[in-house]
C-alpha positions in Angstrom: -28.8 24.1 -25.8 -28.8 27.3 -27.7 -31.3 27.7 -30.5 -32.2 30.5 -32.9 -35.3 30.4 -35.1 -34.6 31.7 -38.6 -37.3 34.1 -39.6 -38.8 33.9 -43.1 -36.8 36.0 -45.5 -34.0 36.5 -43.0 -30.4 36.3 -44.3 -28.4 33.4 -42.9 -25.7 35.9 -41.9 -28.0 37.7 -39.6 -29.3 34.5 -38.0 -25.7 33.3 -37.5 -24.9 36.6 -35.8 -27.8 36.2 -33.4 -26.8 32.6 -32.8 -23.2 33.6 -31.9 -24.7 36.2 -29.5 -26.8 33.6 -27.8 -23.8 31.3 -27.4 -21.8 34.1 -25.8 -24.6 35.0 -23.4 -25.1 31.4 -22.4 -21.4 31.0 -21.7 -21.0 28.0 -24.1 -17.9 29.3 -25.7 -16.2 30.1 -22.4 -17.0 26.6 -21.1 -15.7 25.0 -24.2 -12.4 26.9 -24.0 -12.1 26.0 -20.3 -12.5 22.3 -21.1 -10.2 22.4 -24.2 -7.2 21.2 -22.1 -6.9 19.5 -18.8 -6.1 21.8 -15.9 -4.8 20.4 -12.7 -7.0 21.3 -9.6 -4.1 23.2 -8.1 -3.8 25.3 -11.3 -7.6 26.0 -11.2 -7.4 27.3 -7.7 -4.3 29.4 -8.5 -6.1 30.9 -11.5 -9.3 31.5 -9.5 -7.4 33.2 -6.7 -5.6 35.5 -9.2 -8.9 36.5 -10.7 -10.4 37.1 -7.3 -7.5 39.4 -6.4 -7.7 41.3 -9.7 -11.4 41.9 -9.0 -10.7 43.2 -5.5 -8.0 45.5 -6.8 -10.3 46.9 -9.5 -13.0 47.6 -7.0 -10.6 49.3 -4.6 -9.5 51.7 -7.4 -13.0 53.1 -7.7 
């Protein structure tokens, strides 16, 4: 679980910005979006395969 300690005298906006950064680094937002709707296993495999192919193509261009 992501936590951020608010320092004495620190504006809440700054602490919120740090909290959002921690959430992004932990992958919490990405996981929440992935579980927002049910995805059939066949669709999951198809999406993963497409991502794998994109990654390979990107590496071949370099």
